[in-house]
C-alpha positions, 0 to 999 in steps of 0.5 A: 170414090172406088175401091179395087182388088184385082186379085179378087176382081172386085170393085166397091162403089161408094155411095155417100152416107151409106156406110161407105167410109167403113166399108172402104176402110175395112176393105183397104185395111184387111182384104187387100183393096186399094182406095181411089179418089180421083178427078178426070182431066175433063171434069168440068166439060164432062159434068157440064159445069158452067164455070171452072171448079176448084182443085179442091173438088175431085169427082163430086158433081151434080150429074154423074155418079161414081160408076159412070164417072170412073168407068168412062175416063181413060185417065182414071182407068189407067190410074187404076189398072182398069180396062172395059173388059175388067169393068164388065167382068169384075164383081161390083157392089155398093150400098144404099140407104133409105132416102129420107134417112140419108137426107137427114144424115147428110144435112147433119154431116155437111151442115156447117152453119147450123141451118135448120133441116127445112131451110137447107132445101133452099140451098140446092142451087147454091151449095157447092158440088161436095154438099150437093153429092152428099145430100141431093144427088140420087143414089141410083146415079152412082150405080148406073153405067154410060148406057144409064143401066143399073150395073151392080152385082150386089146392092147391099142396104145400110140398114143391114150393113154388116150382114150384107157386107160379109155376104159380099166378102164371101161372094168375092172369095173371102174365106175368113172374116177378120175385120173389126166388126163393132168398129163405128166411123162417121157416127153422128148423134141426132134425133131419129130422121122421121122427126125432122120432117113435115109435109113440106119437107116430105114433098120436097124429099119425094121430088128431089129424090124421085129417081131413088124411089122409082129405081131402088124400090124404096117406099114413098110416102105422100102423107106425113101422118102415114109416114110418122106412123110408119117409122114410129112404129118401126121405132117402137119395135126396134126399141122393144127388140133392143130392150129384150136383147138388152135384158137378155144380155143383162141376165147373162152378164148377172149370171157371169158375175155370179159365177165369178163370185162364186168361184172367187168365194170358193177360192177364198175359202180354200185359201183361207182353209189352207192357211189355217191348216198351214198355221195350225201345222206350223204352231203344232210343229213349233210346240212339238220342236219346242217340247223336244228341245226342252226334253233333250235339254233336260236329259242332256243337263241331267247326263252332264251332271251325272258325268261331272259327279262321276268325274269328281268322285273318280278324282277324289278317289284318285287323289286319296289313293295317291296320298295313301301310297305316299304318306301311308294314310288317307285324308 
């Protein structure tokens, strides 16, 4: 499979089990690439198949990799809007992976019948083309053109996937990285790859993928003890680095929690104080209002009583005056 962006003049060549699903997904979703998964009409002839393959097989075969398969088909080029000039001028990039690691990842991916890793090598001549291209086809076959020349502008490493991917994006003119960096795809949980090997499987891997060791510069091991020691040491260093990073992150998280806790405590204290002050003020105001009301009520009652008494006195005087004037005497 390959992905193309004609505006950026860039082509991604997808090599199986090297992080290609992640790369093609991000290219399509965020950076305007279109993915092509095509089969050429002359597939069986071009791939030297002795018998006709099923319609479920697209470009997968046992001889040609992606670049040569797509580039040399007029049918596919028409579908993708490609020409020989574009193939020569566009920026082509791909990813590769440690062959020993890739073998284990591919076996784990396509192993439908729980066949042990060691026994799976016996199926090299009996597995279908999809299984074969995942596990046994040398990676370098995907990167060579019709002249058997390595024809890729940038070869990234699976072991440095995200950093290399962002370098590629900058190289093709992407100014802002907008994809989901932490997103994982097709992730499998299995033991570290070197633990699956013994001397026999190491020898088989060296023979089957000898092109990758020769042309792509991967380190080849002939002795299983050297193989174990090399990758066990790398594993230990990786764990130490991860633990240090984890401890660093853990400390940062603890400090953040402390800061948040302090902020919450300060906020809580301020809130409590505010509530206390508010309640105190409300109580004071209530008491003041209550006392004022009582005093006012007392004053009013006193004034009313005084007024009533005055009215009564006035009434008595008036009545007496009336009687005196009428009868000539006072009662």
